[in-house]
PDB file of N, CA, C, O and CB in Angstrom:
ATOM      1  N   MET A   1      47.191 -32.546  32.692  1.00  0.00           N
ATOM      2  CA  MET A   1      48.249 -33.440  32.248  1.00  0.00           C
ATOM      3  C   MET A   1      49.440 -33.150  33.035  1.00  0.00           C
ATOM      4  O   MET A   1      49.758 -31.970  33.180  1.00  0.00           O
ATOM      5  CB  MET A   1      48.542 -33.309  30.770  1.00  0.00           C
ATOM      6  N   ILE A   2      50.191 -34.143  33.602  1.00  0.00           N
ATOM      7  CA  ILE A   2      51.396 -33.944  34.315  1.00  0.00           C
ATOM      8  C   ILE A   2      52.542 -34.529  33.626  1.00  0.00           C
ATOM      9  O   ILE A   2      52.519 -35.725  33.339  1.00  0.00           O
ATOM     10  CB  ILE A   2      51.298 -34.475  35.635  1.00  0.00           C
ATOM     11  N   VAL A   3      53.607 -33.743  33.316  1.00  0.00           N
ATOM     12  CA  VAL A   3      54.854 -34.202  32.783  1.00  0.00           C
ATOM     13  C   VAL A   3      55.935 -34.058  33.792  1.00  0.00           C
ATOM     14  O   VAL A   3      56.245 -32.942  34.210  1.00  0.00           O
ATOM     15  CB  VAL A   3      55.203 -33.472  31.541  1.00  0.00           C
ATOM     16  N   GLU A   4      56.542 -35.185  34.213  1.00  0.00           N
ATOM     17  CA  GLU A   4      57.487 -35.173  35.245  1.00  0.00           C
ATOM     18  C   GLU A   4      58.928 -35.300  34.649  1.00  0.00           C
ATOM     19  O   GLU A   4      59.184 -35.937  33.628  1.00  0.00           O
ATOM     20  CB  GLU A   4      57.173 -36.291  36.232  1.00  0.00           C
ATOM     21  N   LYS A   5      59.842 -34.615  35.410  1.00  0.00           N
ATOM     22  CA  LYS A   5      61.218 -34.727  35.091  1.00  0.00           C
ATOM     23  C   LYS A   5      61.666 -34.195  33.751  1.00  0.00           C
ATOM     24  O   LYS A   5      62.477 -34.793  33.043  1.00  0.00           O
ATOM     25  CB  LYS A   5      61.570 -36.070  35.179  1.00  0.00           C
ATOM     26  N   VAL A   6      61.095 -33.029  33.429  1.00  0.00           N
ATOM     27  CA  VAL A   6      61.659 -32.410  32.251  1.00  0.00           C
ATOM     28  C   VAL A   6      63.101 -31.984  32.440  1.00  0.00           C
ATOM     29  O   VAL A   6      63.390 -31.154  33.302  1.00  0.00           O
ATOM     30  CB  VAL A   6      60.841 -31.237  31.860  1.00  0.00           C
ATOM     31  N   GLY A   7      63.974 -32.515  31.684  1.00  0.00           N
ATOM     32  CA  GLY A   7      65.439 -32.282  32.024  1.00  0.00           C
ATOM     33  C   GLY A   7      66.363 -33.186  31.291  1.00  0.00           C
ATOM     34  O   GLY A   7      67.559 -32.915  31.183  1.00  0.00           O
ATOM     35  N   TYR A   8      65.802 -34.304  30.762  1.00  0.00           N
ATOM     36  CA  TYR A   8      66.616 -35.231  30.032  1.00  0.00           C
ATOM     37  C   TYR A   8      66.575 -34.758  28.596  1.00  0.00           C
ATOM     38  O   TYR A   8      65.519 -34.382  28.087  1.00  0.00           O
ATOM     39  CB  TYR A   8      66.124 -36.713  30.192  1.00  0.00           C
ATOM     40  N   PRO A   9      67.730 -34.776  27.940  1.00  0.00           N
ATOM     41  CA  PRO A   9      67.879 -34.381  26.582  1.00  0.00           C
ATOM     42  C   PRO A   9      66.958 -35.131  25.671  1.00  0.00           C
ATOM     43  O   PRO A   9      66.829 -36.348  25.810  1.00  0.00           O
ATOM     44  CB  PRO A   9      69.265 -34.558  26.156  1.00  0.00           C
ATOM     45  N   ILE A  10      66.299 -34.457  24.728  1.00  0.00           N
ATOM     46  CA  ILE A  10      65.469 -35.113  23.782  1.00  0.00           C
ATOM     47  C   ILE A  10      65.784 -34.581  22.348  1.00  0.00           C
ATOM     48  O   ILE A  10      66.284 -33.474  22.145  1.00  0.00           O
ATOM     49  CB  ILE A  10      63.986 -34.905  24.158  1.00  0.00           C
ATOM     50  N   ARG A  11      65.455 -35.451  21.397  1.00  0.00           N
ATOM     51  CA  ARG A  11      65.795 -35.101  19.895  1.00  0.00           C
ATOM     52  C   ARG A  11      64.943 -33.879  19.409  1.00  0.00           C
ATOM     53  O   ARG A  11      63.850 -33.612  19.908  1.00  0.00           O
ATOM     54  CB  ARG A  11      65.479 -36.405  18.889  1.00  0.00           C
ATOM     55  N   ALA A  12      65.506 -33.176  18.425  1.00  0.00           N
ATOM     56  CA  ALA A  12      64.939 -31.976  17.897  1.00  0.00           C
ATOM     57  C   ALA A  12      63.389 -32.272  17.441  1.00  0.00           C
ATOM     58  O   ALA A  12      62.492 -31.461  17.670  1.00  0.00           O
ATOM     59  CB  ALA A  12      65.865 -31.461  16.662  1.00  0.00           C
ATOM     60  N   GLY A  13      63.199 -33.374  16.851  1.00  0.00           N
ATOM     61  CA  GLY A  13      61.853 -33.677  16.416  1.00  0.00           C
ATOM     62  C   GLY A  13      60.853 -33.740  17.480  1.00  0.00           C
ATOM     63  O   GLY A  13      59.748 -33.203  17.410  1.00  0.00           O
ATOM     64  N   ALA A  14      61.332 -34.483  18.560  1.00  0.00           N
ATOM     65  CA  ALA A  14      60.496 -34.634  19.667  1.00  0.00           C
ATOM     66  C   ALA A  14      60.306 -33.316  20.530  1.00  0.00           C
ATOM     67  O   ALA A  14      59.304 -33.087  21.209  1.00  0.00           O
ATOM     68  CB  ALA A  14      61.050 -35.730  20.488  1.00  0.00           C
ATOM     69  N   ALA A  15      61.381 -32.502  20.413  1.00  0.00           N
ATOM     70  CA  ALA A  15      61.156 -31.113  21.103  1.00  0.00           C
ATOM     71  C   ALA A  15      60.162 -30.307  20.447  1.00  0.00           C
ATOM     72  O   ALA A  15      59.444 -29.549  21.098  1.00  0.00           O
ATOM     73  CB  ALA A  15      62.422 -30.273  21.151  1.00  0.00           C
ATOM     74  N   ASN A  16      60.071 -30.429  19.133  1.00  0.00           N
ATOM     75  CA  ASN A  16      59.068 -29.681  18.341  1.00  0.00           C
ATOM     76  C   ASN A  16      57.601 -30.227  18.730  1.00  0.00           C
ATOM     77  O   ASN A  16      56.656 -29.461  18.922  1.00  0.00           O
ATOM     78  CB  ASN A  16      59.374 -29.866  16.723  1.00  0.00           C
ATOM     79  N   LEU A  17      57.517 -31.506  18.818  1.00  0.00           N
ATOM     80  CA  LEU A  17      56.215 -32.140  19.197  1.00  0.00           C
ATOM     81  C   LEU A  17      55.797 -31.728  20.580  1.00  0.00           C
ATOM     82  O   LEU A  17      54.639 -31.416  20.857  1.00  0.00           O
ATOM     83  CB  LEU A  17      56.304 -33.679  19.131  1.00  0.00           C
ATOM     84  N   PHE A  18      56.777 -31.741  21.422  1.00  0.00           N
ATOM     85  CA  PHE A  18      56.472 -31.293  22.857  1.00  0.00           C
ATOM     86  C   PHE A  18      56.048 -29.889  22.908  1.00  0.00           C
ATOM     87  O   PHE A  18      55.153 -29.519  23.668  1.00  0.00           O
ATOM     88  CB  PHE A  18      57.689 -31.453  23.783  1.00  0.00           C
ATOM     89  N   PHE A  19      56.710 -29.056  22.070  1.00  0.00           N
ATOM     90  CA  PHE A  19      56.242 -27.641  21.989  1.00  0.00           C
ATOM     91  C   PHE A  19      54.775 -27.463  21.569  1.00  0.00           C
ATOM     92  O   PHE A  19      54.011 -26.673  22.123  1.00  0.00           O
ATOM     93  CB  PHE A  19      57.107 -26.888  21.009  1.00  0.00           C
ATOM     94  N   GLU A  20      54.443 -28.272  20.533  1.00  0.00           N
ATOM     95  CA  GLU A  20      53.064 -28.294  20.061  1.00  0.00           C
ATOM     96  C   GLU A  20      52.116 -28.729  21.095  1.00  0.00           C
ATOM     97  O   GLU A  20      51.019 -28.182  21.202  1.00  0.00           O
ATOM     98  CB  GLU A  20      52.927 -29.163  18.895  1.00  0.00           C
ATOM     99  N   LEU A  21      52.520 -29.767  21.923  1.00  0.00           N
ATOM    100  CA  LEU A  21      51.652 -30.221  23.049  1.00  0.00           C
ATOM    101  C   LEU A  21      51.436 -29.063  24.028  1.00  0.00           C
ATOM    102  O   LEU A  21      50.298 -28.751  24.376  1.00  0.00           O
ATOM    103  CB  LEU A  21      52.293 -31.459  23.802  1.00  0.00           C
ATOM    104  N   VAL A  22      52.516 -28.433  24.470  1.00  0.00           N
ATOM    105  CA  VAL A  22      52.420 -27.303  25.426  1.00  0.00           C
ATOM    106  C   VAL A  22      51.599 -26.152  24.829  1.00  0.00           C
ATOM    107  O   VAL A  22      50.812 -25.562  25.569  1.00  0.00           O
ATOM    108  CB  VAL A  22      53.843 -26.793  25.815  1.00  0.00           C
ATOM    109  N   SER A  23      51.721 -25.806  23.596  1.00  0.00           N
ATOM    110  CA  SER A  23      51.043 -24.775  22.964  1.00  0.00           C
ATOM    111  C   SER A  23      49.585 -25.048  22.965  1.00  0.00           C
ATOM    112  O   SER A  23      48.788 -24.181  23.323  1.00  0.00           O
ATOM    113  CB  SER A  23      51.546 -24.580  21.620  1.00  0.00           C
ATOM    114  N   SER A  24      49.205 -26.253  22.566  1.00  0.00           N
ATOM    115  CA  SER A  24      47.739 -26.595  22.485  1.00  0.00           C
ATOM    116  C   SER A  24      47.134 -26.744  23.848  1.00  0.00           C
ATOM    117  O   SER A  24      45.940 -26.472  23.965  1.00  0.00           O
ATOM    118  CB  SER A  24      47.513 -27.901  21.696  1.00  0.00           C
ATOM    119  N   ARG A  25      47.809 -27.139  24.881  1.00  0.00           N
ATOM    120  CA  ARG A  25      47.233 -27.290  26.113  1.00  0.00           C
ATOM    121  C   ARG A  25      47.249 -26.022  27.033  1.00  0.00           C
ATOM    122  O   ARG A  25      46.464 -25.915  27.976  1.00  0.00           O
ATOM    123  CB  ARG A  25      47.888 -28.381  26.740  1.00  0.00           C
ATOM    124  N   CYS A  26      48.172 -25.074  26.719  1.00  0.00           N
ATOM    125  CA  CYS A  26      48.230 -23.992  27.662  1.00  0.00           C
ATOM    126  C   CYS A  26      47.078 -23.072  27.833  1.00  0.00           C
ATOM    127  O   CYS A  26      46.979 -22.398  28.857  1.00  0.00           O
ATOM    128  CB  CYS A  26      49.283 -23.237  27.348  1.00  0.00           C
ATOM    129  N   GLU A  27      46.189 -23.013  26.862  1.00  0.00           N
ATOM    130  CA  GLU A  27      44.905 -22.174  26.929  1.00  0.00           C
ATOM    131  C   GLU A  27      43.647 -23.021  27.223  1.00  0.00           C
ATOM    132  O   GLU A  27      42.570 -22.497  27.506  1.00  0.00           O
ATOM    133  CB  GLU A  27      44.678 -21.410  25.559  1.00  0.00           C
ATOM    134  N   HIS A  28      43.836 -24.365  27.142  1.00  0.00           N
ATOM    135  CA  HIS A  28      42.552 -25.100  27.191  1.00  0.00           C
ATOM    136  C   HIS A  28      42.556 -26.089  28.394  1.00  0.00           C
ATOM    137  O   HIS A  28      41.476 -26.547  28.766  1.00  0.00           O
ATOM    138  CB  HIS A  28      42.308 -25.882  25.827  1.00  0.00           C
ATOM    139  N   ALA A  29      43.580 -26.404  28.953  1.00  0.00           N
ATOM    140  CA  ALA A  29      43.597 -27.426  30.135  1.00  0.00           C
ATOM    141  C   ALA A  29      44.850 -27.202  30.926  1.00  0.00           C
ATOM    142  O   ALA A  29      45.771 -26.492  30.521  1.00  0.00           O
ATOM    143  CB  ALA A  29      43.556 -28.984  29.629  1.00  0.00           C
ATOM    144  N   THR A  30      44.846 -27.860  32.117  1.00  0.00           N
ATOM    145  CA  THR A  30      45.896 -27.638  33.081  1.00  0.00           C
ATOM    146  C   THR A  30      47.100 -28.521  32.614  1.00  0.00           C
ATOM    147  O   THR A  30      46.921 -29.666  32.198  1.00  0.00           O
ATOM    148  CB  THR A  30      45.406 -27.995  34.578  1.00  0.00           C
ATOM    149  N   LEU A  31      48.291 -27.961  32.699  1.00  0.00           N
ATOM    150  CA  LEU A  31      49.482 -28.660  32.377  1.00  0.00           C
ATOM    151  C   LEU A  31      50.512 -28.503  33.524  1.00  0.00           C
ATOM    152  O   LEU A  31      50.893 -27.369  33.813  1.00  0.00           O
ATOM    153  CB  LEU A  31      50.040 -28.152  31.046  1.00  0.00           C
ATOM    154  N   ILE A  32      50.933 -29.468  34.123  1.00  0.00           N
ATOM    155  CA  ILE A  32      51.885 -29.339  35.186  1.00  0.00           C
ATOM    156  C   ILE A  32      53.250 -30.060  34.674  1.00  0.00           C
ATOM    157  O   ILE A  32      53.256 -31.203  34.217  1.00  0.00           O
ATOM    158  CB  ILE A  32      51.280 -30.004  36.570  1.00  0.00           C
ATOM    159  N   LEU A  33      54.329 -29.296  34.801  1.00  0.00           N
ATOM    160  CA  LEU A  33      55.624 -29.748  34.491  1.00  0.00           C
ATOM    161  C   LEU A  33      56.574 -29.727  35.621  1.00  0.00           C
ATOM    162  O   LEU A  33      56.643 -28.693  36.285  1.00  0.00           O
ATOM    163  CB  LEU A  33      56.139 -28.992  33.439  1.00  0.00           C
ATOM    164  N   THR A  34      57.326 -30.758  35.926  1.00  0.00           N
ATOM    165  CA  THR A  34      58.273 -30.792  36.975  1.00  0.00           C
ATOM    166  C   THR A  34      59.632 -30.920  36.372  1.00  0.00           C
ATOM    167  O   THR A  34      59.795 -31.582  35.347  1.00  0.00           O
ATOM    168  CB  THR A  34      57.985 -31.906  37.941  1.00  0.00           C
ATOM    169  N   SER A  35      60.605 -30.311  36.973  1.00  0.00           N
ATOM    170  CA  SER A  35      62.034 -30.285  36.462  1.00  0.00           C
ATOM    171  C   SER A  35      62.961 -29.877  37.573  1.00  0.00           C
ATOM    172  O   SER A  35      62.609 -29.073  38.435  1.00  0.00           O
ATOM    173  CB  SER A  35      62.205 -29.289  35.246  1.00  0.00           C
ATOM    174  N   ASN A  36      64.185 -30.455  37.547  1.00  0.00           N
ATOM    175  CA  ASN A  36      65.196 -29.961  38.518  1.00  0.00           C
ATOM    176  C   ASN A  36      66.039 -28.852  37.916  1.00  0.00           C
ATOM    177  O   ASN A  36      67.020 -28.411  38.514  1.00  0.00           O
ATOM    178  CB  ASN A  36      66.115 -31.113  38.985  1.00  0.00           C
ATOM    179  N   LEU A  37      65.653 -28.404  36.730  1.00  0.00           N
ATOM    180  CA  LEU A  37      66.464 -27.426  36.022  1.00  0.00           C
ATOM    181  C   LEU A  37      65.783 -26.086  36.021  1.00  0.00           C
ATOM    182  O   LEU A  37      64.555 -26.037  35.953  1.00  0.00           O
ATOM    183  CB  LEU A  37      66.742 -27.876  34.599  1.00  0.00           C
ATOM    184  N   PRO A  38      66.514 -24.997  36.094  1.00  0.00           N
ATOM    185  CA  PRO A  38      65.779 -23.689  35.871  1.00  0.00           C
ATOM    186  C   PRO A  38      65.369 -23.519  34.446  1.00  0.00           C
ATOM    187  O   PRO A  38      65.956 -24.204  33.609  1.00  0.00           O
ATOM    188  CB  PRO A  38      66.647 -22.482  36.276  1.00  0.00           C
ATOM    189  N   LEU A  39      64.396 -22.658  34.051  1.00  0.00           N
ATOM    190  CA  LEU A  39      64.035 -22.512  32.703  1.00  0.00           C
ATOM    191  C   LEU A  39      65.198 -22.074  31.863  1.00  0.00           C
ATOM    192  O   LEU A  39      65.199 -22.370  30.668  1.00  0.00           O
ATOM    193  CB  LEU A  39      62.928 -21.576  32.583  1.00  0.00           C
ATOM    194  N   SER A  40      66.187 -21.393  32.385  1.00  0.00           N
ATOM    195  CA  SER A  40      67.415 -20.999  31.624  1.00  0.00           C
ATOM    196  C   SER A  40      68.139 -22.245  31.236  1.00  0.00           C
ATOM    197  O   SER A  40      68.834 -22.156  30.224  1.00  0.00           O
ATOM    198  CB  SER A  40      68.363 -20.057  32.461  1.00  0.00           C
ATOM    199  N   GLY A  41      68.104 -23.320  31.819  1.00  0.00           N
ATOM    200  CA  GLY A  41      68.802 -24.564  31.441  1.00  0.00           C
ATOM    201  C   GLY A  41      68.100 -25.511  30.442  1.00  0.00           C
ATOM    202  O   GLY A  41      68.593 -26.590  30.113  1.00  0.00           O
ATOM    203  N   TRP A  42      66.923 -25.046  29.979  1.00  0.00           N
ATOM    204  CA  TRP A  42      66.215 -25.918  29.172  1.00  0.00           C
ATOM    205  C   TRP A  42      66.704 -25.946  27.724  1.00  0.00           C
ATOM    206  O   TRP A  42      66.297 -26.837  26.979  1.00  0.00           O
ATOM    207  CB  TRP A  42      64.827 -25.571  29.236  1.00  0.00           C
ATOM    208  N   GLY A  43      67.498 -25.080  27.319  1.00  0.00           N
ATOM    209  CA  GLY A  43      68.058 -25.025  25.954  1.00  0.00           C
ATOM    210  C   GLY A  43      68.891 -26.335  25.769  1.00  0.00           C
ATOM    211  O   GLY A  43      68.872 -26.885  24.668  1.00  0.00           O
ATOM    212  N   GLY A  44      69.584 -26.830  26.748  1.00  0.00           N
ATOM    213  CA  GLY A  44      70.189 -28.227  26.658  1.00  0.00           C
ATOM    214  C   GLY A  44      69.292 -29.358  26.524  1.00  0.00           C
ATOM    215  O   GLY A  44      69.645 -30.347  25.881  1.00  0.00           O
ATOM    216  N   VAL A  45      68.177 -29.285  27.074  1.00  0.00           N
ATOM    217  CA  VAL A  45      67.106 -30.327  27.065  1.00  0.00           C
ATOM    218  C   VAL A  45      66.511 -30.520  25.655  1.00  0.00           C
ATOM    219  O   VAL A  45      66.362 -31.615  25.112  1.00  0.00           O
ATOM    220  CB  VAL A  45      65.964 -29.938  28.064  1.00  0.00           C
ATOM    221  N   PHE A  46      66.172 -29.260  25.103  1.00  0.00           N
ATOM    222  CA  PHE A  46      65.532 -29.331  23.800  1.00  0.00           C
ATOM    223  C   PHE A  46      66.558 -29.093  22.599  1.00  0.00           C
ATOM    224  O   PHE A  46      66.147 -29.028  21.441  1.00  0.00           O
ATOM    225  CB  PHE A  46      64.382 -28.274  23.756  1.00  0.00           C
ATOM    226  N   GLY A  47      67.733 -28.981  22.880  1.00  0.00           N
ATOM    227  CA  GLY A  47      68.759 -28.906  21.842  1.00  0.00           C
ATOM    228  C   GLY A  47      68.833 -27.617  21.147  1.00  0.00           C
ATOM    229  O   GLY A  47      69.623 -27.464  20.215  1.00  0.00           O
ATOM    230  N   ASP A  48      67.994 -26.611  21.579  1.00  0.00           N
ATOM    231  CA  ASP A  48      67.905 -25.381  20.830  1.00  0.00           C
ATOM    232  C   ASP A  48      67.350 -24.347  21.746  1.00  0.00           C
ATOM    233  O   ASP A  48      66.239 -24.486  22.257  1.00  0.00           O
ATOM    234  CB  ASP A  48      67.047 -25.530  19.565  1.00  0.00           C
ATOM    235  N   GLN A  49      68.162 -23.237  21.974  1.00  0.00           N
ATOM    236  CA  GLN A  49      67.737 -22.227  22.976  1.00  0.00           C
ATOM    237  C   GLN A  49      66.406 -21.494  22.508  1.00  0.00           C
ATOM    238  O   GLN A  49      65.603 -21.024  23.315  1.00  0.00           O
ATOM    239  CB  GLN A  49      68.917 -21.157  23.195  1.00  0.00           C
ATOM    240  N   ALA A  50      66.255 -21.443  21.200  1.00  0.00           N
ATOM    241  CA  ALA A  50      64.992 -20.689  20.677  1.00  0.00           C
ATOM    242  C   ALA A  50      63.706 -21.481  20.979  1.00  0.00           C
ATOM    243  O   ALA A  50      62.662 -20.913  21.301  1.00  0.00           O
ATOM    244  CB  ALA A  50      65.078 -20.447  19.070  1.00  0.00           C
ATOM    245  N   VAL A  51      63.826 -22.842  20.860  1.00  0.00           N
ATOM    246  CA  VAL A  51      62.647 -23.644  21.118  1.00  0.00           C
ATOM    247  C   VAL A  51      62.408 -23.634  22.698  1.00  0.00           C
ATOM    248  O   VAL A  51      61.266 -23.620  23.158  1.00  0.00           O
ATOM    249  CB  VAL A  51      62.847 -25.155  20.528  1.00  0.00           C
ATOM    250  N   ALA A  52      63.519 -23.643  23.481  1.00  0.00           N
ATOM    251  CA  ALA A  52      63.364 -23.635  24.885  1.00  0.00           C
ATOM    252  C   ALA A  52      62.774 -22.286  25.331  1.00  0.00           C
ATOM    253  O   ALA A  52      61.957 -22.252  26.251  1.00  0.00           O
ATOM    254  CB  ALA A  52      64.695 -23.918  25.560  1.00  0.00           C
ATOM    255  N   ALA A  53      63.170 -21.194  24.703  1.00  0.00           N
ATOM    256  CA  ALA A  53      62.616 -19.892  25.155  1.00  0.00           C
ATOM    257  C   ALA A  53      61.196 -19.765  24.687  1.00  0.00           C
ATOM    258  O   ALA A  53      60.420 -19.121  25.393  1.00  0.00           O
ATOM    259  CB  ALA A  53      63.458 -18.697  24.627  1.00  0.00           C
ATOM    260  N   ALA A  54      60.778 -20.306  23.584  1.00  0.00           N
ATOM    261  CA  ALA A  54      59.376 -20.238  23.134  1.00  0.00           C
ATOM    262  C   ALA A  54      58.541 -21.162  24.026  1.00  0.00           C
ATOM    263  O   ALA A  54      57.389 -20.856  24.334  1.00  0.00           O
ATOM    264  CB  ALA A  54      59.237 -20.648  21.608  1.00  0.00           C
ATOM    265  N   MET A  55      59.083 -22.211  24.411  1.00  0.00           N
ATOM    266  CA  MET A  55      58.296 -23.171  25.235  1.00  0.00           C
ATOM    267  C   MET A  55      58.179 -22.557  26.672  1.00  0.00           C
ATOM    268  O   MET A  55      57.096 -22.645  27.250  1.00  0.00           O
ATOM    269  CB  MET A  55      59.011 -24.651  25.272  1.00  0.00           C
ATOM    270  N   SER A  56      59.218 -21.953  27.263  1.00  0.00           N
ATOM    271  CA  SER A  56      59.070 -21.324  28.609  1.00  0.00           C
ATOM    272  C   SER A  56      58.124 -20.117  28.589  1.00  0.00           C
ATOM    273  O   SER A  56      57.410 -19.814  29.545  1.00  0.00           O
ATOM    274  CB  SER A  56      60.453 -20.876  29.142  1.00  0.00           C
ATOM    275  N   GLY A  57      58.174 -19.436  27.399  1.00  0.00           N
ATOM    276  CA  GLY A  57      57.273 -18.245  27.293  1.00  0.00           C
ATOM    277  C   GLY A  57      55.831 -18.732  27.240  1.00  0.00           C
ATOM    278  O   GLY A  57      54.947 -18.072  27.786  1.00  0.00           O
ATOM    279  N   ARG A  58      55.568 -19.866  26.601  1.00  0.00           N
ATOM    280  CA  ARG A  58      54.181 -20.361  26.659  1.00  0.00           C
ATOM    281  C   ARG A  58      53.703 -20.836  28.001  1.00  0.00           C
ATOM    282  O   ARG A  58      52.539 -20.680  28.372  1.00  0.00           O
ATOM    283  CB  ARG A  58      54.024 -21.454  25.720  1.00  0.00           C
ATOM    284  N   ILE A  59      54.741 -21.487  28.801  1.00  0.00           N
ATOM    285  CA  ILE A  59      54.338 -21.971  30.017  1.00  0.00           C
ATOM    286  C   ILE A  59      54.080 -20.790  31.022  1.00  0.00           C
ATOM    287  O   ILE A  59      53.121 -20.852  31.791  1.00  0.00           O
ATOM    288  CB  ILE A  59      55.369 -22.938  30.515  1.00  0.00           C
ATOM    289  N   VAL A  60      54.893 -19.767  31.018  1.00  0.00           N
ATOM    290  CA  VAL A  60      54.835 -18.772  32.115  1.00  0.00           C
ATOM    291  C   VAL A  60      54.156 -17.470  31.625  1.00  0.00           C
ATOM    292  O   VAL A  60      54.257 -16.462  32.324  1.00  0.00           O
ATOM    293  CB  VAL A  60      56.285 -18.460  32.653  1.00  0.00           C
ATOM    294  N   HIS A  61      53.508 -17.441  30.523  1.00  0.00           N
ATOM    295  CA  HIS A  61      52.993 -16.191  29.949  1.00  0.00           C
ATOM    296  C   HIS A  61      51.943 -15.491  30.775  1.00  0.00           C
ATOM    297  O   HIS A  61      51.652 -14.331  30.483  1.00  0.00           O
ATOM    298  CB  HIS A  61      52.434 -16.458  28.622  1.00  0.00           C
ATOM    299  N   HIS A  62      51.326 -16.127  31.823  1.00  0.00           N
ATOM    300  CA  HIS A  62      50.397 -15.479  32.745  1.00  0.00           C
ATOM    301  C   HIS A  62      51.052 -15.055  33.935  1.00  0.00           C
ATOM    302  O   HIS A  62      50.386 -14.428  34.759  1.00  0.00           O
ATOM    303  CB  HIS A  62      49.295 -16.335  33.102  1.00  0.00           C
ATOM    304  N   GLU A  63      52.286 -15.306  34.161  1.00  0.00           N
ATOM    305  CA  GLU A  63      53.053 -14.918  35.403  1.00  0.00           C
ATOM    306  C   GLU A  63      53.272 -13.459  35.519  1.00  0.00           C
ATOM    307  O   GLU A  63      53.884 -13.001  36.484  1.00  0.00           O
ATOM    308  CB  GLU A  63      54.400 -15.592  35.444  1.00  0.00           C
TER     309      GLU A  63
END
């Protein structure tokens, strides 16, 4: 799955759904995300720094 241009603000409910998608795909299938923001800027995208930190942790946990 490819998700392009992660960086536009989304609502809290959508952020939680997106986190569930990332969580379910990270161990089972390839997930490609593109963004013009560093991971540290994702708090503004998802409206919550904790959700952004959890999501980035799921994405880069093998790094």
